[in-house]
MARSELO-387737 format. One record per residue (C-alpha): residue number from 0; residue in one letter; x, y negated, z negated. Coordinates in nm, 2 decimals, padded with zeros to 4 digits. Example, Ala and Ser with C-alpha at 12.3 -4.5 7.8 and 13.67 -1.06 7.14 Angstrom:
<tizas>
+-----+--------+--------+--------+--------+
! num ! residu !     xx !     yy !     zz !
+-----+--------+--------+--------+--------+
!   0 !      A !  01.23 !  00.45 ! -00.78 !
!   1 !      S !  01.37 !  00.11 ! -00.71 !
+-----+--------+--------+--------+--------+
</tizas>
This chain:
<tizas>
+-----+--------+--------+--------+--------+
! num ! residu !     xx !     yy !     zz !
+-----+--------+--------+--------+--------+
!   0 !      M !  00.00 !  00.00 !  00.00 !
!   1 !      R !  00.29 ! -00.24 ! -00.08 !
!   2 !      A !  00.44 ! -00.17 !  00.26 !
!   3 !      M !  00.11 ! -00.28 !  00.43 !
!   4 !      I !  00.10 ! -00.60 !  00.22 !
!   5 !      L !  00.46 ! -00.68 !  00.31 !
!   6 !      T !  00.38 ! -00.61 !  00.68 !
!   7 !      L !  00.09 ! -00.85 !  00.66 !
!   8 !      L !  00.31 ! -01.11 !  00.50 !
!   9 !      V !  00.55 ! -01.08 !  00.79 !
!  10 !      L !  00.30 ! -01.04 !  01.08 !
!  11 !      V !  00.05 ! -01.32 !  00.99 !
!  12 !      P !  00.31 ! -01.60 !  01.00 !
!  13 !      L !  00.47 ! -01.44 !  01.31 !
!  14 !      L !  00.14 ! -01.45 !  01.48 !
!  15 !      A !  00.07 ! -01.81 !  01.38 !
!  16 !      F !  00.42 ! -01.92 !  01.48 !
!  17 !      S !  00.41 ! -01.75 !  01.82 !
!  18 !      A !  00.07 ! -01.91 !  01.90 !
!  19 !      W !  00.19 ! -02.25 !  01.79 !
!  20 !      A !  00.51 ! -02.22 !  01.99 !
!  21 !      F !  00.32 ! -02.09 !  02.30 !
!  22 !      Y !  00.10 ! -02.40 !  02.31 !
!  23 !      R !  00.36 ! -02.65 !  02.18 !
!  24 !      F !  00.61 ! -02.58 !  02.45 !
!  25 !      T !  00.36 ! -02.57 !  02.74 !
!  26 !      P !  00.52 ! -02.74 !  03.05 !
!  27 !      S !  00.36 ! -03.07 !  03.15 !
!  28 !      A !  00.37 ! -03.00 !  03.52 !
!  29 !      I !  00.05 ! -02.92 !  03.71 !
!  30 !      E ! -00.18 ! -02.94 !  03.40 !
!  31 !      G ! -00.47 ! -02.75 !  03.55 !
!  32 !      D ! -00.26 ! -02.45 !  03.67 !
!  33 !      V ! -00.08 ! -02.43 !  03.34 !
!  34 !      Q ! -00.40 ! -02.44 !  03.14 !
!  35 !      R ! -00.54 ! -02.15 !  03.36 !
!  36 !      Y ! -00.22 ! -01.96 !  03.31 !
!  37 !      N ! -00.24 ! -02.01 !  02.93 !
!  38 !      G ! -00.60 ! -01.90 !  02.91 !
!  39 !      T ! -00.53 ! -01.59 !  03.13 !
!  40 !      A ! -00.22 ! -01.51 !  02.91 !
!  41 !      V ! -00.43 ! -01.52 !  02.59 !
!  42 !      L ! -00.71 ! -01.31 !  02.75 !
!  43 !      V ! -00.46 ! -01.05 !  02.87 !
!  44 !      G ! -00.30 ! -01.04 !  02.52 !
!  45 !      A ! -00.65 ! -00.99 !  02.37 !
!  46 !      L ! -00.72 ! -00.71 !  02.61 !
!  47 !      L ! -00.38 ! -00.55 !  02.52 !
!  48 !      C ! -00.49 ! -00.56 !  02.16 !
!  49 !      V ! -00.83 ! -00.41 !  02.23 !
!  50 !      G ! -00.66 ! -00.14 !  02.44 !
!  51 !      W ! -00.42 ! -00.07 !  02.14 !
!  52 !      S ! -00.72 ! -00.04 !  01.91 !
!  53 !      V ! -00.91 !  00.20 !  02.13 !
!  54 !      R ! -00.60 !  00.41 !  02.18 !
!  55 !      T ! -00.54 !  00.42 !  01.80 !
!  56 !      Y ! -00.90 !  00.52 !  01.74 !
!  57 !      F ! -00.89 !  00.81 !  01.98 !
!  58 !      Q ! -00.55 !  00.92 !  01.85 !
!  59 !      M ! -00.66 !  00.92 !  01.48 !
!  60 !      V ! -01.03 !  01.02 !  01.51 !
!  61 !      G ! -00.96 !  01.39 !  01.46 !
!  62 !      S ! -00.69 !  01.36 !  01.19 !
!  63 !      V ! -00.69 !  01.32 !  00.81 !
!  64 !      D ! -00.58 !  00.96 !  00.86 !
!  65 !      R ! -00.91 !  00.87 !  01.03 !
!  66 !      P ! -01.01 !  00.61 !  00.76 !
!  67 !      W ! -00.68 !  00.42 !  00.83 !
!  68 !      W ! -00.73 !  00.36 !  01.20 !
!  69 !      P ! -00.87 !  00.01 !  01.16 !
!  70 !      V ! -00.57 ! -00.09 !  00.95 !
!  71 !      V ! -00.32 !  00.06 !  01.20 !
!  72 !      S ! -00.51 ! -00.10 !  01.48 !
!  73 !      A ! -00.50 ! -00.45 !  01.32 !
!  74 !      L ! -00.13 ! -00.42 !  01.23 !
!  75 !      G ! -00.04 ! -00.30 !  01.58 !
!  76 !      A ! -00.25 ! -00.58 !  01.74 !
!  77 !      M ! -00.07 ! -00.84 !  01.51 !
!  78 !      A !  00.26 ! -00.71 !  01.64 !
!  79 !      I !  00.16 ! -00.68 !  02.01 !
!  80 !      F !  00.01 ! -01.02 !  02.05 !
!  81 !      P !  00.31 ! -01.23 !  01.94 !
!  82 !      V !  00.54 ! -01.02 !  02.16 !
!  83 !      W !  00.30 ! -01.07 !  02.45 !
!  84 !      L !  00.29 ! -01.45 !  02.39 !
!  85 !      V !  00.67 ! -01.47 !  02.40 !
!  86 !      L !  00.69 ! -01.28 !  02.72 !
!  87 !      A !  00.41 ! -01.49 !  02.87 !
!  88 !      A !  00.58 ! -01.81 !  02.76 !
!  89 !      V !  00.91 ! -01.70 !  02.93 !
!  90 !      L !  00.73 ! -01.61 !  03.25 !
!  91 !      R !  00.54 ! -01.94 !  03.23 !
!  92 !      C !  00.87 ! -02.13 !  03.21 !
!  93 !      V !  00.99 ! -01.94 !  03.53 !
!  94 !      I !  00.66 ! -02.01 !  03.72 !
!  95 !      F !  00.62 ! -02.37 !  03.60 !
!  96 !      P !  00.96 ! -02.52 !  03.53 !
!  97 !      D !  00.94 ! -02.84 !  03.32 !
!  98 !      Q !  01.19 ! -03.10 !  03.43 !
!  99 !      H !  01.14 ! -03.29 !  03.10 !
! 100 !      A !  01.15 ! -03.01 !  02.84 !
! 101 !      P !  01.18 ! -03.10 !  02.47 !
! 102 !      G !  01.54 ! -03.17 !  02.38 !
! 103 !      S !  01.65 ! -03.26 !  02.73 !
! 104 !      P !  01.71 ! -03.61 !  02.85 !
! 105 !      G !  01.38 ! -03.78 !  02.92 !
! 106 !      G !  01.20 ! -03.51 !  02.71 !
! 107 !      R !  00.92 ! -03.56 !  02.45 !
+-----+--------+--------+--------+--------+
</tizas>
């Protein structure tokens, strides 16, 4: 039980930080396209989490650990979503390069 609490204490801030960073460092170029990309990336991340939960349910439904599938699903989703947001942010920077990124001359 302590391991799960510790895992939550790590994953919840990681999830919040990755969501903040994903939107904070959005390139300013072509606002409409970037916003559509961001929305699509979040939707795909949510679908990955749903897929993980369904997979976890079907893997655990016949085992003695069946009551734990919601916990395992939630912890897995909280690990998958931040990783997906980081990958989507890197891909976004490749697709929509920002000439005035934070920290660069002329940046915000």
